[in-house]
N, C-alpha and C positions, 0 to 999 in steps of 0.2 A: 504492498500500500503507500509507504513511505515515498515510494521513487517514480509513484503515478502520479500522485499528487502534485510533485513538486514538480514536473511535465507540466501538470495541465494546467497552473494556476501562471505560467507563463505562457501557454498560449490563448489563455480565454482569452485575448481577444479575437482569435479567428476560429475558435472551440466554439457552435453551434448547434451539435448538433440535440436532436430531442433527449430524455430522460424516455426508459423504457418502463411505463407507468403498467405495462398490463391489462391489468384484468379490473385498473381501476380508473375512475376520475377525477384527473390527476393535474398538479401546477404545479411551478414552480419557479423564482424568480431569484437572478442568481448576479450579485452586484461588482466588478470589478471597484474597487475606489482610489486606482491608482489612476486608471485610466475612467472613471465616472461610468465605465459600458455600463447596460445592465442587460441582460438578457431575459426573457419571458416568455415562462412552456407555459401554455395549457390557455383557457380562457376565465379564470378564476381570481386572478391576481387581485383584483380589488375587491374580493369576496371574506363578511367578515363571517366569521366564526370563532366558537369559541379557542382561548387558546391553548386550552388543557395545562400539559403539565413545563410548558414551552414556560408557562407564566412564571417556572421555579425560577427562571432567572434573574427575573424583577426582583420577585419578595425575597431572595437572595440579601438582594441590593437595599432595601429596604430596610429586611430585619438587621442587617450591620449597621446598617447607617442611624437608626431610629432605639438602637439599643438595645430592642430587640433578645439577641442576642451578645456576649461578648466578644465574641470573633465564631471563624469557622469551623471549628475545632472543639466549641463549648461541645457537652454531651448533653442530651436530653434522653430522661429516660423513657423507654417503654413503656405505655398506659400493661398491657396484658391483654390484651386484646387480639389473639389470632385473627389476623387478615390474610386475601390471595395471596398473597405474595411472601414465602418462610424469610424473604429477605429482611423483609418490613419486619419483622416482629424480633429485636431487639430493642437495643439504646441506638441513638445516632447521633450524629454528629451531621453538621450542613453537607459540610464535602460527604460523608458517606453516603448522607441522604442524596442527594441530588446524583448522584451513580449511578442507584436504583430507584431514583421519583417513589419517596418515599409520602405518599400525600397525607397521614397520619402527623409525620411529621412536620409538612409547610403550613397543615391547618392549626397545627400548637403555633408555626410561628405568626399565624393571620393575627389571629386569636390573640397573642402579645403585645401585637403592630396595633390593634384596634379603629373601626371602622375607619375614623375622623384620619388620623395620618396614612390611613391604604388611600384614602383619597385624595389626597391632599397630592402625595407622592405621585401615583396612576396617571393624576393630571397635569403631574409638573413635567413628569417625563412622556408624556406624549404618549403613550401607550392603547394604540387602537383607539374606542372609544372612551379611556378614560373611566368605563364605569362600571361601580367593584358597591354599586348601592344592592345586589341581593345579597342574602348571607352571607357572612366574612367566610363558611367557611367552605363553601365551594362557589364564591360567585365565577372562577373560573374553568368550575368545570362547567360540563356538557347543559345547555339548557340556562346557565347563569347569565349571568349581564352582561359582562365582559366578555369584550370580540373583540378580534384585530382581523387584518388581511394581510397578507403575502408581501405584500408591498410597504407596511407597516414594520414588519416582522421585520423586516429588509432594515430599514430605514432603524428601529431601532438599535437593531444591531450595527448598525453602519456607524450611529452615533458611539456605541459602546464604545467599538476600536479606533477610533479618532478621539475617546478620551473624551467628550462633545455632553453630556449629561452632566443634570445638577447632582454629582455625589462626588463625595471627596477621590483621590485617588486612588486611595488603596483600596476603599468600595470597589471600584470597577476592576482593581488589576487583578483582586479577590473572583471579582466575578468569573470574569475569564478564567485565573487559574482551577478554579472548580468545573470547570465547561472544559476545561481541556479533555479528547482523550485519546489523543497517540503526540507525541512529543521525542524530537531528537534535535539534535545542533543543527538542523539548518530549516526546520518546517514546521509550524506547530496546525492541530484539529481538535475547533472546540467544538462542539456539539451537545443538544438536549431534544426529544421524542417528548412525544404528548399525544393521550391517547386519551380518548371522551365523542361520545354523540355520536360513536358512527366515524370517526372525524380521526385521520394521522398525522402526524406534525414530524418535520425533524429541522432544525433551526442551525443556525452556527455559521462557525468560519475558518476558514483556513489562509494559513500565513506564514508564507518563502521568504526569510528576512526581509527586506522591506515590500515586497509584495504581499498585497493583501484582499483578498474576495469575502464576501459574507452570503449567507443563501439560507432561502426558505424553501423548504417540501410538504406540499399539502395534499392527501390522497383521501377520496370519502368512496364511500361502499362496502359491501358485503367483504368482512373482515380485515375494513379496513384501522389501522394501528401503525403508534412508533415505532414498532421492529419493522414494519412492511414500510415505511416512509422511508427511516434509516438507512435503509437495505438497497434501494433505488436510491435513493442521495449517493449513496459512497460508490457505486456501481457506476452514477456519471459523474464523480468527481476523479474515477479513477479512469476513465477513457483516454 
């Protein structure tokens, strides 16, 4: 994967082959931050959908800046309720929770942040429609009030990568760090999946030296989830 990703980021301006969405209704947006060239695939780049667990990126930043947690390594104790995925059923830090997308952990963060502060931060970050008015522990999940489009995901990520969000530098640095999936001396791949309401997301960034691109992939249909969206995105990025 690393060599292919490095190749991809250097040839991005010339690379316009469609992602293989297979059986899914898929759309994607890829933005080269160096050239500002944007590639749009599919017809849903402006359709607003629940961000699902991709909201954990912003939720992490809000929690860090508001003091809801001391840092990304603070342990929050598991409440003992057994949930769908075994990896969720244990104590977690932000770093471990985002890696396995532990919903209860981020619901606890939201509770600590509170409705008013959450609304203020989402509005300040210009995150999608910034509507956090539904239930505090679920507004970002399927059917919740918070909605975001592929273009808005890419806009948010581009501002994160450019250090152009209204957060302290260490908060933006930490967000990028806990999103990191692959890393070497020459490249960095970061991303976050999301699954809810028949929708699958994979959003993130790829960086090689001074070259950076951000991306958002979304699929809908039977069996659509973040794992499937990630497979499609990585297959595209590796070409």
